[in-house]
C-alpha positions in Angstrom: -8.8 -14.0 6.2 -12.5 -14.6 5.7 -13.2 -12.8 2.5 -13.0 -14.6 -0.8 -11.4 -11.6 -2.6 -8.3 -12.1 -0.3 -8.2 -15.8 -1.2 -8.5 -15.0 -4.8 -5.7 -12.4 -4.6 -3.3 -14.8 -2.8 -4.4 -18.2 -4.1 -1.2 -18.9 -6.1 1.0 -16.9 -3.8 0.3 -19.3 -0.9 1.1 -22.4 -2.9 4.9 -22.6 -2.9 5.3 -24.6 -6.1 3.2 -22.6 -8.5 4.6 -20.6 -11.5 2.5 -20.3 -14.7 -1.2 -20.0 -14.9 -4.1 -21.7 -16.6 -7.7 -20.8 -16.4 -10.0 -23.9 -16.2 -13.1 -21.7 -16.5 -11.9 -20.2 -19.7 -13.2 -16.7 -18.7 -13.7 -14.4 -21.7 -12.2 -11.0 -21.9 -15.6 -9.5 -21.3 -16.2 -11.5 -18.1 -12.8 -10.6 -16.8 -13.4 -6.9 -17.6 -16.8 -7.1 -15.9 -15.2 -8.6 -12.8 -12.4 -5.9 -12.8 -15.0 -3.1 -13.2 -17.0 -4.4 -10.3 -13.9 -4.5 -8.1 -12.9 -1.0 -9.1 -16.4 0.3 -8.4 -16.4 -1.2 -5.0 -12.9 -0.2 -3.9 -12.8 3.2 -5.4 -16.3 4.4 -4.6 -17.0 2.7 -1.3 -16.3 -0.5 0.6 -19.5 -2.3 1.1 -20.9 -5.1 -1.1 -19.9 -6.1 -4.6 -16.4 -7.5 -4.1 -17.2 -11.1 -3.1 -19.9 -11.5 -5.8 -17.6 -10.1 -8.5 -15.0 -12.9 -8.1 -15.2 -16.4 -9.5 -15.7 -19.2 -7.0 -13.1 -21.5 -8.7 -9.5 -20.7 -8.1 -7.2 -20.5 -11.1 -5.1 -23.6 -11.9 -1.3 -22.9 -12.0 1.5 -24.9 -13.6 3.9 -26.6 -11.2 7.3 -25.8 -12.7 9.2 -26.8 -9.5 7.5 -30.2 -8.9 10.0 -32.7 -7.6 12.7 -30.0 -7.3 14.8 -29.2 -4.2 15.0 -25.8 -2.6 18.7 -25.0 -2.1 18.3 -21.6 -0.4 17.3 -18.0 -0.6 19.5 -15.5 -2.5 19.8 -12.3 -0.5 19.4 -8.9 -2.1 22.7 -7.1 -2.3 23.2 -4.3 0.3 20.1 -5.2 2.3 21.7 -4.6 5.7 19.0 -2.5 7.2 17.5 -4.0 10.4 14.1 -5.5 9.6 11.0 -5.8 11.8 12.6 -4.2 14.9 11.9 -0.6 16.1 14.7 1.8 15.7 15.1 5.5 16.5 12.7 7.8 18.5 9.7 9.9 17.7 9.6 11.4 14.2 12.7 9.3 13.4 11.2 6.1 14.8 11.1 3.3 12.2 10.2 -0.3 11.7 10.9 -1.8 8.3 8.8 -4.8 7.1 10.6 -7.8 5.7 8.8 -8.2 2.4 10.4 -11.6 1.7 7.7 -13.1 3.9 4.8 -11.7 1.7 4.4 -14.9 -0.4 3.5 -16.8 2.7 1.8 -14.0 4.7 0.1 -11.7 2.2 -1.4 -9.7 5.0 1.3 -8.3 7.3 0.8 -8.9 11.1 0.4 -5.8 13.2 3.7 -6.3 15.0 5.7 -6.3 11.8 3.6 -3.7 9.8 6.0 -0.8 8.9 6.2 2.3 11.1 7.3 5.7 9.8 6.8 7.6 13.0 6.6 6.1 16.5 3.7 6.8 18.9 4.2 10.4 20.3 5.5 10.3 23.8 3.7 13.5 24.7 0.2 12.1 23.8 -2.0 11.8 26.9 -4.0 8.6 26.5 -5.7 9.0 29.9 -8.2 11.6 28.6 -11.2 10.8 26.5 -10.3 11.2 22.8 -11.8 14.2 21.0 -11.8 15.3 17.4 -12.2 19.0 17.1 -14.3 20.4 14.2 -13.6 24.0 13.2 -13.2 26.3 10.2 -16.0 26.7 7.7 -18.3 24.5 9.8 -20.3 24.6 13.0 -17.7 24.1 15.8 -18.1 20.9 17.8 -16.1 18.1 19.3 -16.6 14.5 18.3 -15.9 11.6 20.7 -14.9 8.3 19.4 -18.5 7.1 19.7 -19.6 10.1 17.7 -17.0 9.4 15.0 -17.9 5.7 14.7 -21.6 6.4 14.6 -23.4 3.2 13.7 -20.4 1.0 14.4 -17.1 -0.2 13.1 -17.2 -2.2 9.9 -14.9 -4.2 7.7 -13.2 -1.7 5.3 -11.3 -4.3 3.3 -7.7 -5.2 2.5 -5.4 -2.4 1.6 -1.7 -1.9 0.9 0.0 1.2 2.4 3.4 2.6 1.2 5.4 5.5 2.7 6.2 8.0 0.0 9.8 7.8 1.2 9.9 4.0 0.8 13.3 3.3 -0.7 16.0 0.7 -1.1 17.7 -1.5 -0.4 14.9 -3.1 1.8 11.9 -1.1 0.5 10.5 -2.1 3.9 8.2 1.0 4.4 5.3 -0.8 2.8 2.8 -3.3 4.2 -0.8 -4.5 3.8 -3.5 -5.1 6.4 -7.3 -5.7 6.8 -8.8 -2.5 8.2 -11.9 -1.7 10.2 -13.5 1.7 10.7 -16.0 4.0 9.3 -16.2 5.9 5.9 -15.1 9.5 6.2 -18.0 10.8 4.1 -20.5 9.3 6.7 -18.8 11.3 9.4 -18.8 14.5 7.3 -22.5 14.0 6.4 -23.4 14.3 10.1 -21.7 17.7 10.4 -23.0 21.2 9.7 -20.6 22.4 7.0 -20.8 25.9 5.4 -21.6 25.9 1.7 -18.4 27.7 0.8 -16.2 24.9 2.2 -14.6 22.8 -0.5 -12.1 20.8 1.5 -11.2 19.6 4.9 -7.8 19.6 6.7 -7.3 16.4 8.6 -4.7 16.9 11.4 -3.3 14.5 13.9 -1.4 14.8 17.2 2.3 15.2 16.3 4.2 16.4 19.4 7.3 14.5 20.4 9.8 15.4 23.1 12.9 14.4 21.0 13.5 16.5 17.8 14.1 14.9 14.5 17.9 14.4 13.9 19.1 17.0 11.4 15.5 18.3 10.9 14.8 15.2 8.7 11.1 15.3 9.7 9.0 18.4 10.1 6.4 18.7 12.9 2.8 19.1 11.9 0.9 16.1 10.5 -1.9 17.5 8.4 -3.3 17.0 4.8 -6.1 18.8 3.0 -8.5 16.9 0.8 -11.4 17.9 -1.3 -14.7 16.2 -0.6 -14.6 14.6 -4.0 -11.1 13.1 -3.3 -12.3 11.5 -0.1 -15.4 10.2 -1.6 -13.9 8.7 -4.8 -11.0 7.1 -2.9 -13.4 5.5 -0.3 -11.4 7.1 2.5 -12.2 5.9 6.0 -11.3 6.5 9.6 -9.6 3.4 10.8 -10.0 2.1 14.4 -9.1 -1.5 13.8 -6.2 -3.3 12.1 -6.2 -7.0 11.3 -9.2 -7.6 13.5 -7.6 -5.9 16.6 -7.8 -2.4 18.0 -5.5 0.0 16.2 -2.0 -0.2 17.8 -0.6 3.0 19.3 2.3 3.2 16.7 -0.3 3.0 13.9 -2.4 6.0 15.1 -4.6 4.7 17.9 -7.3 5.5 18.6 -8.1 6.7 15.1 -6.2 7.3 11.9 -7.2 8.3 8.4 -6.8 5.9 5.6 -7.1 7.0 1.9 -7.0 3.9 -0.3 -4.4 4.2 -3.1 -2.7 7.3 -1.6 0.8 7.4 0.0 1.1 7.0 3.7 2.1 10.6 4.3 -1.5 11.6 3.6 -3.0 8.9 5.8 -2.8 10.9 9.0 -2.3 9.1 12.4 -3.8 10.1 15.8 -6.5 12.2 14.1 -7.7 15.0 16.5 -8.9 17.8 14.2 -11.1 18.4 11.2 -10.9 22.0 9.9 -13.0 22.9 6.9 -11.5 25.3 4.3 -12.1 26.8 0.8 -9.9 26.8 -2.3 -7.7 29.7 -1.0 -6.2 27.6 1.8 -2.4 27.2 1.5 -0.9 23.7 1.5 0.1 22.3 4.8 3.7 21.9 5.9 3.4 18.1 5.5 2.0 18.5 1.9 5.0 20.7 1.0 7.5 18.4 2.8 6.4 15.4 0.7 5.6 17.3 -2.5 8.4 15.8 -4.6 7.7 12.3 -3.3 4.0 12.5 -4.2 4.6 13.7 -7.8 3.4 17.3 -7.2 4.0 20.3 -9.6 6.8 22.5 -8.4 4.5 25.6 -8.7 1.8 24.3 -6.3 1.4 26.4 -3.2 -2.3 26.2 -2.5 -3.8 23.0 -1.3 -6.3 23.2 -4.2 -3.3 23.1 -6.7 -2.0 19.8 -5.3 -2.6 16.6 -7.2 -4.0 13.5 -5.3 -1.0 11.8 -3.7 -1.8 8.5 -5.3 0.7 5.6 -5.5 1.7 5.0 -9.1 1.5 1.5 -10.5 4.7 -0.3 -9.4 6.2 -3.8 -9.1 9.4 -5.4 -7.7 10.9 -8.7 -6.6 10.6 -9.5 -2.9 12.4 -12.9 -2.7 14.7 -15.0 -4.9 15.0 -18.7 -4.3 17.6 -21.1 -5.7 16.3 -24.5 -6.8 17.6 -27.7 -8.4 15.0 -29.1 -10.8 15.7 -32.1 -13.0 19.4 -31.7 -12.4 19.4 -28.0 -13.4 19.7 -24.8 -11.4 16.6 -22.7 -11.6 15.7 -19.5 -9.6 12.3 -18.7 -8.5 11.5 -15.0 -8.3 8.6 -13.9 -6.1 7.4 -10.3 -6.4 4.5 -7.9 -5.8 2.4 -5.7 -8.0 0.7 -2.7 -6.3 -0.5 0.9 -6.7 -2.2 2.3 -9.7 -5.9 2.9 -10.3 -6.9 0.0 -12.5 -5.7 -3.5 -13.2 -2.9 -4.1 -15.7 -1.3 -7.2 -17.1 1.9 -6.7 -19.3 4.4 -7.2 -16.5 8.1 -7.7 -17.5 11.1 -8.7 -15.4 14.3 -7.6 -17.0 18.1 -7.8 -16.2 21.2 -6.8 -18.0 19.6 -5.1 -21.0 16.7 -5.6 -23.4 17.9 -9.1 -24.5 17.2 -10.5 -21.0 13.6 -10.2 -20.0 10.7 -12.4 -19.0 7.0 -11.7 -19.5 5.2 -12.6 -16.3 1.6 -13.8 -16.2 0.2 -13.0 -12.7 -1.7 -15.8 -11.2 -4.5 -15.1 -10.5 -4.7 -12.2 -13.0 -4.3 -8.7 -11.6 -7.8 -7.7 -10.7 -7.6 -5.1 -7.9 -5.5 -2.1 -6.9 -6.3 -1.7 -3.3 -4.3 -4.8 -2.4 -1.0 -6.0 -3.8 -0.9 -9.0 -6.2 1.8 -11.6 -5.6 3.5 -13.0 -8.7 6.3 -15.5 -9.3 8.3 -16.7 -12.2 11.1 -19.2 -13.1 14.4 -17.4 -13.9 17.4 -19.0 -15.6 20.2 -16.4 -15.7 22.9 -17.0 -18.4 25.8 -15.9 -16.2 26.9 -15.8 -12.6 27.6 -12.5 -10.8 25.6 -9.4 -10.0 22.2 -8.9 -11.6 19.9 -5.8 -11.3 16.3 -7.0 -11.5 14.0 -4.3 -12.9 10.3 -4.5 -13.5 8.5 -2.9 -16.4 4.8 -2.5 -17.2 4.0 -2.3 -20.9 0.9 -0.2 -20.5 1.3 3.4 -21.7 -2.1 4.4 -20.4 -1.1 4.2 -16.8 1.5 6.1 -14.7 4.6 4.2 -13.8 6.9 7.1 -13.0 9.0 5.5 -10.2 9.1 2.2 -11.9 10.4 3.6 -15.1 13.4 5.3 -13.4 14.5 2.0 -11.9 13.6 3.2 -8.4 12.4 -0.3 -7.4 15.3 -2.2 -8.9 16.9 -4.9 -6.7 20.3 -6.5 -7.1 21.2 -10.2 -6.5 24.6 -12.0 -6.7 24.1 -15.3 -8.5 26.8 -17.9 -7.6 25.7 -20.8 -9.8 23.8 -21.4 -13.1 
């Protein structure tokens, strides 16, 4: 990727022999805070400018714990028998699970292996010119793709996307890409919206010929956002993905992307913008995914729903077995993602409080829009099954799923 913030984010991840971190620039806490503040301001309040200039030009220097060692193999996660990076199912039940073990080498996931939660609708007529209908508390009109894009597609940055139903054992409904499109607020600013409108329902085409097996998925892809939510998140309409036109399975010709929010709110195949006020009921999709997006049980109106933001989370994605200086050492690669601000106290634990490692991310966690790749040397004291659980020692941020062990992954160690 061309941007220095991507290089900074993945500098140590792409070097296969790096473990600990040293900072040759000896950055002060104040300079690191200023850099993080600049990043947050750019990614949370917009997407242009600021990111590149906020990052240091010199990459962090990392200790080489595995220098001269021999890679003996990769330890598979227990129970991970789900097919990865192949399309399965149909329509609403269509899936593709990303193999996250490749993330240390490919921090950005290629389009062909980026996760899919719902396949391209087979009833979508792509021969007609695409239109986005504007209705509700606004002057009714239709927007063509040219109308939507306006002054042109631009780089919207690197962002991680996770399905709210992403679960084990593979946790493959999560990926990251470089996106291109146009900010949502730029589009809304060109519309004639009634003063009493407080939110907009973004709806996408969602008609499939094959019903969901057992009613697992409910038809009707739509989410309601306040204008403040869209603006503060830096939401955009995406038309490009990793430098290419948006693929059909990912919402072509246009999808919504709300940085930091779960994928269920990032509507694909957008064809309707309907403006509403605070009395509007929550959509079926909002209700369907309410428990997965940390909503209060009593919420019935869209205005009562909390932002469907991804909590700060972390998990291992690959475990390697090495021989270093005659001893067996395991290298654990993992990712840190979600949340609203950088954090640092990341702990890998297994088998109780007595067994844990404090991990220093390298480079330091500096942005939330993209995942940070970390790694550590692990020397288990026994063979057999180990449940690897992450913990973040920062009581000021939400780590609901992480705290319950949701992202725990098991490995079977055969030699120490």
